[in-house]
C-alpha positions as CSV (number, residue, x, y, z in Angstrom):
1,M,0.0,0.0,0.0
2,S,1.5,3.3,-1.1
3,R,2.1,6.0,1.4
4,L,0.2,9.3,1.0
5,T,2.4,12.2,0.2
6,P,1.4,15.3,2.2
7,P,0.7,18.3,0.0
8,R,3.4,20.9,-0.2
9,A,2.8,24.3,1.4
10,R,2.2,26.9,-1.2
11,G,4.6,29.9,-1.1
12,Q,3.2,33.3,-0.5
13,L,2.6,35.4,-3.6
14,G,3.4,39.1,-4.1
15,F,5.6,41.5,-2.1
16,S,5.7,42.1,1.5
17,L,4.8,45.5,3.0
18,V,8.4,46.2,3.7
19,E,9.4,45.5,0.1
20,L,6.7,47.8,-1.2
21,I,7.7,50.6,1.1
22,T,11.4,50.2,0.0
23,V,10.5,50.3,-3.7
24,L,8.3,53.4,-3.2
25,G,11.1,55.1,-1.3
26,I,13.6,54.4,-4.1
27,I,11.1,55.9,-6.7
28,A,10.6,59.0,-4.5
29,I,14.4,59.5,-4.2
30,M,14.9,59.1,-8.0
31,A,12.0,61.5,-8.7
32,A,13.4,64.1,-6.4
33,V,16.7,63.9,-8.2
34,L,15.5,63.7,-11.8
35,L,12.4,65.8,-12.0
36,P,14.1,69.2,-11.4
37,A,16.7,68.3,-14.0
38,L,14.0,67.2,-16.5
39,A,12.0,70.3,-15.9
40,S,15.1,72.5,-16.5
41,Y,15.8,70.6,-19.7
42,M,12.3,71.1,-21.0
43,R,12.4,74.8,-20.4
44,L,15.8,75.0,-22.2
45,Y,14.3,72.9,-25.0
46,R,11.3,75.3,-25.3
47,I,13.4,78.4,-25.8
48,R,15.7,76.7,-28.2
49,G,12.6,75.6,-30.2
50,A,11.4,79.2,-30.2
51,M,14.7,80.4,-31.5
52,Q,14.7,77.9,-34.3
53,Q,11.0,78.8,-35.1
54,V,11.8,82.5,-35.5
55,A,15.0,81.9,-37.4
56,S,13.1,79.6,-39.8
57,D,10.3,82.1,-40.4
58,I,12.8,84.9,-41.1
59,S,14.4,82.6,-43.7
60,T,10.9,82.0,-45.1
61,A,10.3,85.7,-45.5
62,R,13.6,86.0,-47.3
63,M,12.8,83.1,-49.7
64,K,9.4,84.7,-50.4
65,A,11.1,87.9,-51.4
66,I,13.4,86.0,-53.7
67,S,10.9,83.6,-55.2
68,R,8.4,86.4,-55.9
69,N,11.0,88.8,-57.2
70,V,9.5,91.6,-55.1
71,N,9.9,95.3,-56.0
72,L,9.0,96.6,-52.5
73,G,9.8,93.8,-50.1
74,V,8.6,91.2,-47.6
75,I,8.5,92.2,-44.0
76,F,9.2,90.1,-40.9
77,A,7.2,92.1,-38.3
78,V,7.2,91.7,-34.5
79,V,3.6,92.7,-33.8
80,G,3.5,91.9,-30.0
81,T,5.5,90.7,-27.0
82,D,5.2,87.1,-28.2
83,R,3.8,87.5,-31.7
84,Y,5.1,88.1,-35.2
85,Q,3.9,88.1,-38.8
86,I,5.2,87.9,-42.4
87,V,3.8,90.6,-44.8
88,V,4.3,90.8,-48.5
89,E,4.3,94.4,-49.5
90,D,4.0,94.1,-53.3
91,D,0.5,94.2,-54.7
92,M,-0.2,90.6,-55.5
93,D,-3.3,91.4,-57.7
94,P,-2.5,94.6,-59.5
95,G,-5.2,94.0,-62.1
96,A,-8.1,93.7,-59.8
97,A,-10.6,96.6,-60.0
98,S,-13.0,95.8,-57.1
99,P,-12.8,94.9,-53.4
100,P,-11.1,93.4,-51.6
101,Y,-8.4,95.0,-53.8
102,P,-9.7,98.6,-54.1
103,V,-6.3,100.3,-54.0
104,H,-3.1,99.5,-55.9
105,W,0.4,100.7,-55.2
106,K,3.9,100.5,-56.8
107,T,5.9,102.2,-54.1
108,I,6.3,101.8,-50.3
109,A,5.0,105.3,-49.8
110,A,1.8,104.5,-51.6
111,E,1.0,101.3,-49.7
112,N,-1.1,101.1,-46.6
113,W,-0.5,98.7,-43.6
114,T,-4.2,98.6,-42.8
115,T,-5.0,97.7,-46.4
116,L,-2.3,95.0,-46.4
117,Q,-3.8,93.4,-43.3
118,G,-7.1,92.9,-45.1
119,L,-5.5,91.1,-48.1
120,P,-5.1,87.4,-47.5
121,A,-2.7,87.1,-50.4
122,Q,-0.4,89.6,-48.8
123,V,-0.2,88.6,-45.1
124,G,0.5,85.4,-43.3
125,P,-1.1,84.4,-40.0
126,V,0.1,86.0,-36.8
127,Q,2.5,83.5,-35.3
128,Q,2.7,82.9,-31.5
129,L,5.9,82.1,-29.7
130,P,5.9,79.0,-27.4
131,Y,4.4,79.3,-24.0
132,R,6.3,81.6,-21.6
133,I,8.7,82.8,-24.3
134,Q,8.7,86.4,-25.4
135,F,10.8,89.0,-27.4
136,D,13.2,91.1,-25.4
137,N,15.5,94.1,-25.8
138,P,18.5,92.8,-27.9
139,A,20.8,94.7,-25.6
140,S,19.9,92.1,-22.9
141,C,21.1,89.2,-25.0
142,P,24.6,87.8,-24.7
143,A,27.1,88.9,-27.4
144,P,27.6,86.5,-30.3
145,L,30.8,84.4,-30.1
146,G,33.6,86.6,-31.2
147,G,31.2,89.4,-32.0
148,V,29.8,92.6,-30.5
149,A,26.8,92.7,-28.2
150,A,23.7,94.2,-29.7
151,T,22.4,97.6,-28.6
152,A,18.9,98.8,-27.8
153,A,16.1,97.9,-30.2
154,D,15.4,100.5,-32.8
155,T,12.8,98.9,-35.1
156,W,10.0,96.3,-35.1
157,G,10.5,94.9,-38.6
158,L,13.0,93.7,-41.2
159,R,12.4,94.1,-44.9
160,M,13.7,91.4,-47.3
161,G,14.6,92.4,-50.8
162,R,14.4,90.5,-54.1
163,L,18.0,89.5,-53.9
164,G,17.6,88.2,-50.3
165,S,19.1,91.3,-48.6
166,A,17.7,92.4,-45.2
167,C,17.4,95.9,-43.7
168,G,15.6,97.6,-40.8
169,L,12.4,99.5,-41.4
170,N,13.9,102.4,-39.4
171,A,16.5,103.1,-42.1
172,A,15.5,105.6,-44.8
173,T,17.7,103.7,-47.2
174,C,15.4,100.7,-46.6
175,G,12.3,102.5,-47.6
176,G,11.0,103.4,-44.2
177,V,8.0,102.2,-42.2
178,P,4.8,101.4,-44.3
179,P,2.2,104.2,-44.0
180,A,-0.6,103.7,-41.5
181,A,1.5,101.2,-39.5
182,P,0.5,101.1,-35.8
183,A,2.9,102.2,-33.1
184,L,4.5,98.8,-32.5
185,T,7.1,98.2,-29.8
186,N,10.7,97.9,-31.2
187,Y,12.3,94.5,-30.6
188,I,14.9,94.4,-33.3
189,D,18.4,96.1,-33.2
190,V,20.0,97.1,-36.5
191,A,23.6,98.0,-36.0
192,G,25.9,98.2,-39.0
193,S,25.7,95.1,-41.1
194,L,23.8,93.0,-38.5
195,S,20.3,92.8,-37.1
196,T,19.6,91.1,-33.8
197,V,16.4,89.6,-32.4
198,C,16.4,88.5,-28.7
199,L,14.1,85.9,-27.1
200,W,13.7,85.6,-23.4
201,Q,12.3,83.0,-21.0
202,P,11.4,84.8,-17.8
203,D,11.0,81.5,-15.8
204,T,14.7,80.7,-16.2
205,N,16.0,84.1,-17.3
206,I,17.5,82.4,-20.3
207,R,18.0,84.4,-23.5
208,R,18.8,83.4,-27.0
209,W,19.7,85.6,-30.0
210,I,19.0,85.4,-33.7
211,T,21.0,87.5,-36.1
212,V,20.4,88.5,-39.7
213,S,23.2,89.9,-41.9
214,V,22.6,92.5,-44.6
215,G,22.9,89.7,-47.1
216,G,20.0,87.9,-45.4
217,R,22.0,85.1,-43.7
218,V,20.2,84.0,-40.5
219,S,22.3,82.7,-37.6
220,T,21.3,81.4,-34.2
221,Q,23.0,81.2,-30.8
222,P,24.7,77.8,-30.4
C-alpha cells in the first residue's frame, strides 16, 4: 500500500509591505533627483525651439522675397510681445478693380499697412511664440561668439529684398515704415551690417539671439 504524500505548502505570492515601502522610497528619491533636471531641460528645449522657429520664419520671409522677385519687399514684423507676422508688400493682384483690392500701389510710400492686413494674399497668419517665451530688448542678450553685443532695439521689422538682402524699417535707405502702420514696440536692433532679435524665457532668465546679416543670412545662438 503506497504512502500518501502530504501536499506541499504553497509559497506566499506578491511582495511584503516592507518591500513595497522600499520600492516606493527608491522611486521617490529618483523623482526628487531627476524631475528638477528634467523640468530644466524642458524649459531650455522650449526656448531653443522658439529660437529655431523664429529663425526659420525669417528665412521663409527671405525666400518669399526672392521667389516672388518683389519690388517693394517682404516684412518680418514683430507685432507683439510674443507674436510676429510675415507681410508681402508688393500688390499681388494689381489687375483687380474691385474689393477686396480697391487700391493698388507701386511704391512703399503708396502702400497702406491697414489695407495690407485685409488682403489674404499679402499677409501670413500671426505666429505665436511657445508658452512663456517672449521677445526682449536685444541689448539684454549675450554677445555672439567673437562678436559685439547688440544695442537697444530700434525697429519692429525687417524688410527682405528681391536678392535676399535684409534691412531695418527704421532706415531711410530701406524705404521706411509702411504708411498707417501702428505704433508697435521695437524689438529688433539694427547695427551696421547685423540685425539682432532676442528671445527671453522669464521662468529661467535664459535668453537666445537670432542675427540676420545685410545679405539675409540667418544665424542662431549655439
